[in-house]
C-alpha positions, 0 to 999 in steps of 0.5 A, a space after each residue: 500500500 505504501 508503494 502504491 501511495 508513493 508511486 501515486 504521489 510521484 506521478 501526481 507530482 510529475 504531472 503537476 510539474 509538467 502542467 506547470 512547465 506547459 503553463 509557463 512555456 516560453 512567450 512568442 519571440 518579439 518582432 524585429 526592431 522596426 523603424 518607419 520613415 518617409 512622407 505623408 503616405 507613411 505618416 498617415 495623412 488622411 487616416 485620422 486618429 492622429 498622434 497629437 505629439 507629432 504636430 505638423 507631421 500628422 502621424 496617424 495611429 491608424 497608418 500602416 507602420 502602427 498597424 504592423 507594430 500592433 500586429 507583430 510586437 517588435 522589440 522596439 519601434 520608432 516612427 519619424 515619418 513626416 508630412 511633406 518630407 522629401 528625400 533630403 528630409 529623410 536623410 537629414 532628420 529621420 534616421 536617428 533611431 536606426 542602428 545595427 540592431 534595426 531589423 526592419 525599415 519601411 518608407 514611402 518617399 519620392 512623391 514630394 520630390 517630384 511635386 505631388 502636391 503641386 501636380 494635384 493643385 494644378 490638375 484640380 484648378 487648371 485645364 487639361 493642358 495645364 495638368 498634362 504639362 505639369 505631370 510631364 514636368 514631374 515625370 521628367 524630374 522623376 526620371 532624371 533627378 529623383 534617382 540620384 536623390 533616392 540613391 543618396 537616401 538609400 545609402 544613408 539608410 543602409 549605412 545606419 542600419 546595415 542589418 535591416 530589411 528595408 521595404 520601400 513602398 510605392 504610391 497607388 493609382 489615384 483613379 479608377 479609369 473608364 468609369 463615370 466619375 464627377 470631378 476631373 476629366 478622364 484626361 486628367 485621371 489618366 495622366 495622374 495615374 501615369 505619373 504614379 507608374 513613372 514614379 513607382 518605376 523609378 523607386 522600384 529600380 533604385 530600391 532593387 539596386 540597393 538590395 531593398 524590397 519594393 512593395 507595390 501597392 497599385 495592385 492592392 488598391 486596384 478597383 478601390 481608387 477614386 471613382 470606384 465608390 470605395 473609401 480607400 482614398 480621399 479626393 479633395 478635402 476642404 478641411 483639413 486640406 492636407 488630407 486631400 488625395 491621401 489614403 484613408 484608414 481603410 486604404 492603410 488597413 486594406 492597401 498598405 499594411 497587407 503589402 508591408 506585411 507580405 514583404 517584411 
């Protein structure tokens, strides 16, 4: 009887220990140290839920960097993206959080260098010819000047974060074409989308040359652009005007975030 009791006690103790080990099992590993850089498309202009401490940078807690952070619990997270940023702003003002331990960097940059805001203003307020001419100027800049500016920024990122995976996200088409749509003309719609293709092509080529990953969001946004009836992008917003022609919270959650997630 004593042997039976002793054996039963040992078995029970062993089961309890095993149960304790299972309950106290290792936690899931944290995601890589993550730094978000870039312009208003990175910061989340248009997505609402703004971080008041970001001031004029208009960083949104509903933008794709925060969606990735919330889903993956990185070991550290910093977001220095800012509305209106151009490539030199990234290089000169946004790279402080990067170091050899950074595992992931994301950014959207280049549209402001090519004059995105002025292109949209000209196309909204001017004639078809005005719009076409302004887009042509932006496309020429993208082909001839933007590559060197991107190279300098990408070099600076790699120097500061030598071990990071860098995901460079592009820009969506702004309009669904060949559908009835009140507002700008079909000529303007087509020309603005053409500009997105030119800029994305330049960004993709320079990203590849640096060993970075290009995240093409045009497919994700396909069929959800302005004129589609879906709420993925803002058209002209009276107040606050800086939300105009930027992704909404839906555009970040259903467009940008899945592309970053698939490429990170």
